[in-house]
N, C-alpha and C positions, 0 to 999 in steps of 0.2 A: 752541839759537836760533843759525842757523850765522848769520845777520844781525846789522851792529851798530847798535844803537841811536841814531839821528841826530836830534839838535836844531839846526834851522835858523832863526835869526833867531826864535826862540818869543817872544811875548807873550800874557800874558794882562792884562786889568784889568777894573775894576769898578765900576760907574757908581754913584759917589756924589751923590745929585740930578742936575744937569748936570755933573760933575766925575769925570773919567777919573783912577782910584786903581788903579799899574800895579804888581800884585804881580811881573810876570816883564818883565822890556824886553830884546829882543834875543837870546836866551841861545840860544849855537851850545856846541855838547856831542856827542861820540861817546863810544860807552860798545861795549867790545866784548865779543864772546859769549864767557859765564864768568870775567867780570872783577866784582872788588869794589870797589866805589864808595861812596865817605862823601862824603854831601852835609853841611856844615858852614854854620854862618852862625847871627847873632843873630835872637830873633824877628824875624818881618816880614820878613824876607830873602827869604823866599820859597821855602825847604825845600818845603813841606808841599804847596804848590800847585804846584810840579813835580813832586812824589810822585803828584798826583793826576790830571795829564794823562798820567803816564807809565802809571798804572793804567786811564788811561781812564774817568773819573770825573767827569772834568771838561774840559772844550772850549776850546782856546785861542782868543785874540781873533784872530791871526795868525800866519804861520809858519809851518813844516812837522814834523811829527812824525812819525818813521816809528819802527816798532818790529818787525823779524822782518819784513818785506817790506810790512806794513800803514799805509798813510799814517792814522795814528791822528788826525789833524787835520781829516781830512773824513769819517772812518769816519761811517754811521749809529750808532744806535742800537742795534741789532741786532749789528753788526760789534763796536761796544765790548764790546755784553755777551760775546761770546762769545771775546773777548779776554781778558777778564777771567775766563772761566769754564775755559778749555782753556789759554790761559800763564803766568797769573800766580798769585802765592802772595803773601796781604796776611799784613804782621805788626804788630799796631797796638800802639800803647805802651800804652792802656789793658784789653789782652788781646782784650778784645772777645768776649768768647766768651758763647755763649747760654745765658742763667740755668736753662732749663728744661732742659737736656740735658746726659748723662754728658760725661765727658771722651773716653767712647769715641764717643757719638755726635757732640759737637763737631768731632773730627777726620773723621768722616767723608761732613761737609759737603757740603765739594765733590763727592765722588763722587756724593751721592743728587741734586745738582743734575745730573750730566755723566749719571745715570740707571744709575749700576751698580746691580747688584741687592743689596736688605740684605745678605746671610748673606756676598757678597763684600766689599763694603765694608766690614763690622765686621770681617774676617778681616785685611783689611790694615792698618785704623787699630790694629787692637790690637797688630801685628807692628810697626808705624810708633812706638808709644810705648813698646813697651817698646826699642825702639834710642832712644828719647830717654833714657829712665831712668823710665819712668809704666807699667811693665807692672804693679805692684799697683797702680794709680788710675784704672782704666778704667771702673767704676762710680762714681766719687763724681763732686760736682755740680762747681760751680767753686766754689760759698761752700765746699765742702768742701778746696778745695787753698790751698799758698800761692802766693802772688805769683811766685815762679820755674816751679812747676808747672803756673800757669796759664799762662805765658809757654811753656815747654814744648810746652802743649797747641797752643797756640795757631802755633808752630811747627808742631808734625805736620800741624796741620789745612793751614798754607800749603804742606807738601810733601807732602802724601797722590798729590794727581793728576799728581806729577813736572812741576812745572812749569818753563818755560825762565827765568823769571825770580821773582824774590821781591824784595817793596818792602817796608821795613820802617822806620815810621815812632817811632823814639826806644821801640826795642826794649828799652831798661833803663833807659825815665824813670821807673816805678814799682817798681824794684829798690833792694834795697843793692847796694854791690860787688861782695860776693863773688857776691851771684845773679848781676849783671848780667855778671861774667867770665867765669859758667860758658857764661851765654846768647850771649857772644860767641862763645867758644871753641866753642861746636858749632856755631854758623853757621857760622864759620869753616873748620870739618872739612868739614861738607857744601858748600861753595864747592868746596871743593880734590880733593872724592872725588866728588862727583856733577856739578861743570863747569857749577853754575847761576850764571847771572846773579844778583849782589846788591846791590843799592841799598839804603846804610842812610842816614836823616836821622837828625842827632846833634848837639847842641850840645857833645857831649863827647869831650873831645880823644883823652880812652882808648881808647872806644869807637871813635872815627873811626879808631885806629892800626892798627886790625886788618885796616882796608883796605888793598888795591893802591893807592886812588890816592884822593885827599883833595879835593874842589873844593868850594872858598871861595865862599860865595854872600852878596853885600849889595846891599840898595834893589834886589833884583830881578833883578841880572844876575852875570854870573861873574868873580868878582872874581880870582880864583887858581886854580891846580891844580897838585898837587904826590904825589911819590910818597911813597908811606908809609913808616914804620919799626917794625918790631914788635919789641919788647923790644931793640932797639939794633940791628938787625940789618934790612937796607935789602929789600926784597919788590919785585924788579921782576917782573910776570908778564911771559912771551911774549905778542905779538900776531901774529895773532888770537888768542883762546883755542881749541881743543878740545875740547869738551863730552866727557867719557866717558861710555860707551856702557850705562855701567852703570845702571840703575835702584834706586832704595832698594828697591822691592820690587817684584818680577815679576807681573803680573798674571795670570791664568788666560782671564778672557776680556775684552776691549777694549769700550768704550763705542760705540755706533753711531755713524755719521759726524756725524751729527747730534744730537748727545747734548742733551738734553733732561730738565727735573723729572718724572718720571713722575707720572701723576695717583693712582695706589698711596699712594706717598711723600707728593703733595700730601697728601692725606684722610687720612693716619698722622698727618700735620705738624698737619693740621686740630684733628685729635682730641685732640691734646696740649695745642695751643692753648687747645681749650675745658676742660680740666683745670685750667686757670693759676688762674683764680676762675670757681670751680663755682658759690656761692652767685647771682653778679651771673647768672652764665649761665643757670642753672635758672630766677630771678626773671623776665629778658627771656623765654625757653621757656615762661613760666608763659603769658604771654599769647596765645600761640598757641596751647598749650593749651586757655584757655578757647575759643576762637574755634573750633576744633576741636571740642569738645564742643558746642558749641553748633550749628556746619552738620550734623556726624553725627546729633545727637538730632533737630535738627528735620525734616532730608530726611529720616530714618531714619521717622519719623514718617508725612511723606508718602507713601513706596515703601511703607509696610505698609498704611496706608487704601487704598491705588489696589491692593495686588496684593487686599486682602479684599474689596474691591468687585470685582476682576477674578474670586476665585475662586466669589462668591456667585452672581454671573451665572450664574459657569461651569457651579456644581451644580443651579442652576436651569432653566438650558440656555438657548444665544442662539436656539431655537429659539421661544422664550415670546413673546408680546407683551403688554404691559403697557396696559390698557383701561379708563380715566376716563371719566368723563358729561363735557360740555361744558355748563359754567355762562352763565349768561347776564347781561349787564352790570347792574355793582351798580346800585341805584335812587337818582337822584338826590335824592330826597326822605329817604332813611332808608338812608344810606350805610352804618350799624352792620348793617342786615341782613343774614341770613345766606342766599348766594345759593344760588339754585335750580335744579336740573340743568333745560337745555333736554328731556332726556328722561333717566329716572333708567335703572339700570342692574335692572331688573328680574329676575325669577323668570322672565318672557315672553323676555325681550330675551336673558338667557343660553340660551334654548333654543334661540332665533332662532341666535344665533350658534356654537351647540353644531351647526347643519344647516348653517352653510359648509363647502364646499368646502374640504380642504384641512388641518380642525380639528381637531385629534385628541380635545381634552378642554377644558373651561371650568371653572376654579376659581373660587369667589366667594370674597370677601374681603370680612368684616362686623368692622371694630371693635368693640372693647367702650366703652361710655362713658366718659368722662372721670372719674377720681374715684370709679370703682364701688369697692366695699371686698367681695371675696368671699371664700368660705372654704369649704374642704373639711371636711364632716363626715362622721368616720370611723364602721366600726360602733360603736366605743362612745360612741358618742354626739360625741366631742368637736370642736368647732369650730378647725381649724386655717387662720387668714390664708394666701393663698397670691398668686403673683404670677403672671398668666399672660403668656406671651412675648407681646411686637408685634407685631401684622400676621396674627393669626390662627394658624395650622398652623405648628410649629415649625419646615417645610421652607423657608415662605416667610420666616422671622426673618432678619434680619442674623445672619450668619453661619453660617447653616444651623443644619439637628438634627445634634446628638452623635451616638454610638455606640448605638445599640437593643442594650438587654440583654437583653429581654423583652419578647414581644409583637410589634407593630407601631407605627409610627410613625403622625404623621397625613400619612394621602395626599392625593393630589388628587381635585379632587371636591366633590362635597357628603358632608362627614364628621360622623361622630358618636362622641364619646367622650374621655376624659383620657388622655393621658401624662404620666407621674409622673417627677420628675425623682430619681436616684438616692436622693440623700440624705431625698428625702420619704417617698419610697417604702420607706426603712429604719425610718422612724418607727409605718409600718404593720405591719411583718413581726411575727407571733407565733414563738414560739422555736420554732426546726427549720423555718421557711418558708423559700422563698425567692423571689426573684422572679416566676418563671414562675405562682407558688400566688395571685396579686393577679390576673392577668390572667384578666377577667370578672367580677372581684367589681362589685355595682351601689354605687354612692357616690354620694352630692346633695353638691352646691354650693349652698351659701347669699350669696344676692346680698343688699346693704344699701343701701337709699336713703338721701341724706341727712338726712330728717326722720325716721330710725326706722325705715320701714319694712321689712320683710325677704321673701324667697319663696326658696323651696326648689328648688331643678329637678335633677332626677335622671337620674343617667349611669352610664357603667360604666368603670370600668380596661383601657385596650387596651392601654398600654405602659409599658416603664421606660426611661428612656436615659441615658446618662452626664452630667453635669448638674455642673458645680460651684455653681450654684444650690441653697440649703436648700429652697426651698419653692417652686419653679418646676413651672409643668405647662403642658403644651400642650392646646389645647380645642380640639375639633370645632366645624363651622359649624352644626350644629345646635343644641348648646348656648348659642352665641352668638347666634342670632336669639332665643332663646328668652328669654334673660337683655335682650336690648335691645329686643324690645317689648316686656317688660314694665314695664322702664326708664321707657321714654319714654309708656306706655301707649298704644302703637298696636298691634292687632294686625295691620293691615296695611300695617305700615310698609315691607317690603318691597314692594309693589304700590305705595305713593306715593313714600315715598324711594330705596329700592334700596339695595344694594349700595355699599359706598364702592368698589370697583374689583373687575379680574377677572384673573386669570392666564389666558391663551389660549395651549394649547402649538400649535401647527403639526405635521402629520406629519413634516416636515425644515424644513431650512433653504428648501429652496428654495420649500416654501409660503408662508412668509410675507409676501414681495411681493406676491402676490396675494390674502392673506387681509387685510391691510391697508387696500386701496382700498374691500376689501368692507365690512368696520367702519363706514370714515369715511363709507361712504354710508347706514350705519343711525344718524346724526348723535353719533355717539360719540368719541374721543380716542385712536385706539390709538399707540402707541408701542415698535417691537422694543427688545428688551433690548441689539441690538448698539448701536442708534443711545441708548440712552440710555448704556449703556458707553460712547462714543465721548465723548459729553458730560461727564459723570464724571470722565473722565479727563482731558480738558482742562482741565478745575474744577481737578483735585488737582493736574495741571500746575506750573496757575500756583500754587497755595497752596503745592507744593513748591517754587517757586521764589522766593516771598516767601519764606517760612522760610529755606532756604537765603542768600540774601541778608542775613539777621539775622547770621549767625553769618561770611560774609563780610564783611561790614563790622567786624564785632568783629578779624578778622584783619587786616585793613588796621590799623586803630588797632595791634595785636600788633606789624603790620610798623616801626612809627615806635619802639618799642619794638628792636628789632632795629637798628637804623639808629642809634642813640646808642650803645647796645653796642660796634659794631664801630666806631664813629668815638671812642670812649673808649679800645675797645683799638688803634687805629691811635696814638694821643698816648700811649702807655705803651708800647707796642711800635716808637717811632720808629726807636732807634739799632739793635733788632732787622733791621729792615728795610733800613737802612742798611748793616749786614753782610750780609745775604744778598744786596743789587745787589753789594756790592763780593767776593763770592767767585763773583757771576755768574748769580744768579737774574735772569731779564730782566721786564720790566714786565709781559707778558704771565702769568708766572708767579705774582708778587707778587700780581696783583687776581685771577688763581682761585684763590690760596690763600686770601683773604679770603672771595671768594663762595663757597668751598666752606663756610667757617666759617660764615657767614651760613646757609647750605643747610642746615646740621648741626643749626644749633639751630632751625631751622622744621621741619626734617625729626623731630627728636627730640620736639620739643614736640606735632606731630601724630600722631606713635605714641602716646605717652601719651594725648593726646587723643581720640583714634580710642578706645581700651579704655574710658577714662573717659566719653565717650559712647555707646560699647555697653553698659555698665553703667547709665547713667542711663537711657537708654532702655529698659530691662527691669524697673528699679523704676519707673518712669511705667508702662510696660508693665501690670506686674502690680497696680496701684493702678488705674487705668483697667478693670481685669478684672474685678476685686471692685467695683466702684460698677457698671459695665454689669450684673451678676448681681443684686445687690441690686437693681436696676429691672427683673430680669426677661428683660434680654437676654443670652443662654447662645448658647454655641458661635460666639464669636467666638474669631479666629486671632489670631497675633501681630501687632499694632501697630506695634513699634518693629522694621523690619527692614533690617539694612544688608548688601544685595549687594554682589559683589566690587568691582562699579563704583566703587560710592560711597567704601568704603576703599580702594580703590587712589588713587580722584581726591582723597578730603580727604588721604591724603598728598604726593602729587604737589602739590594745592593750599599744602599748606603749607613744601614745599620751596620751590616758586616765589616763595609769598613772602616766605620768607627770602633768597633769591638776590637777589630783587627789591630787598628792602632792605639789601640788601650793595654794588648795584651802585656808588652812589653813594662809599661809605665807600673799598670795594676801588679804583674808579678814584681817589680821591684816594691810597690808599697807592702803588700803582703810580706816581703821579705825582712822589712824594717825590723831591727830589735825594740821591743817595747821599751826597757830601760834609758838605751839613747834615744828615743823618741823622746820621751818624757823629757828630755834633759835639753832638746834643739830648743833655741829661740828664736 
């Protein structure tokens, strides 16, 4: 420090209501570079206040304070922070070592704040601890060190970044006389060898005697200055001091011109801080976990159903047109009457539609009566109850047909025959037979009315397909017509009531726009699958948003837990925040540290929630598939799908919730007054 420290008419007062209480009053003082000065005086004389002003931890009420050319009395927060980070080393009476860091890590904190890489700062810290006699205690925590050892660590921490000025506040106050003498001898040696300006606050005359000059304070004023005597020898240093060019430890690489707390070190510190209170942080993260589980599970089902609908439409083909009859308005005198179609989808209408230009094939769909009990009669005379796939042919059932193992599936157009599920086919195989041996075999279906009457309908096996259903079959149109007309006792059912709907396949997508108007002119309600798909996607997107909002609401509740945890952490770590600020941490870095911690809680909770949400989705998906199979709905794909955007979005959203929840606590930590924070118990 080539320039002297100059205090001119320096004042510091505090308001107690409307009364000004002066801690310093008109102090004038000059300290030369390399000088060892002791500030002594009774309690309340202003010693600690003066030290805080020299350290940039506090601001004077008036007057001037020049330190190495910096007008500290008018410096802004960034200038004072950089002053502490680069020019100062603090030694505290209560040591103020960070409890969760080892001696090596505590010593390296100033280098970490200056952006020195981890390997280099630990090398320098180890060498310095070796120099102060703690080479054998590098990896011990403060609670494992004696008072003298803790103070030596504090001295090493103050010296690690080669400061020009050391400020020591009662450095022997918590030490016995022998250890105190050792610490003061070490400080005196460092002052003499390194030319470091050393200012010590003490009320102990023996400690003050180590200094070159003793400045006595009383009632906030300089009462007296005198040259010190050490063991009977007058020590009068030359003025000005010329600092020694030697450094305690040379660095192989210097920090950048604008040193700063690197983000990777902030992240490493944040992770270490989270490990301090593992149970509380786990419980806090549990709220995020529940929110993400809800969000992922809900949205994944929306995505899965949407993909399944898309797949089914693509399987059938977007060149298909879905044709329904138009229904007359409900009779006002009988609102519960079954609505009648204005024009039924009769075989004649099917033939007319099939002759339209651009139409490739027409497939009639006829649903079986609700509650129909149907059994398959085997060659051995056994009646096996079966479930028939919804919508007629397996090709048009939700999810489409599964892989055909033998024969063929139910094709488009007017069809006939039965396709067995592989599990049902297994019960019909004789020893040595294969699925192919069943193809073409005649079978019969027996339908039973609720009042007990039954009828058998002959058919034949045309295929076997893969399915989870144990007794599922796909049934051709001819068999459906026969069963339905018998059930209702209407041989002319198709001519009067018609089919339920038609699937009209156009020759290509370009023909769809021409076929639809032609069908509308025939008094039917056509709709292309592309239009249906768009409408379905809109509904599913809305459903997906509603489902996702449930998870988002749970995350917002979890954010309150994160904010509460961070506020508790600030209360518990107030002194630590004060130490970091005294060592040169800026408001922005303190704020960023707490925001990163909050974000990590959210991110860790999001990661766990994502995994558990995926597992929950698969479990529910399995249960849903078993239920659908029992209901005769087969060939359904995954209903819970987690696309990359959902996984990444869930993690990002969880981290964002954590960061947002940590904004206020982080800002509160950054605003803490370092002087008050250092006094916090």
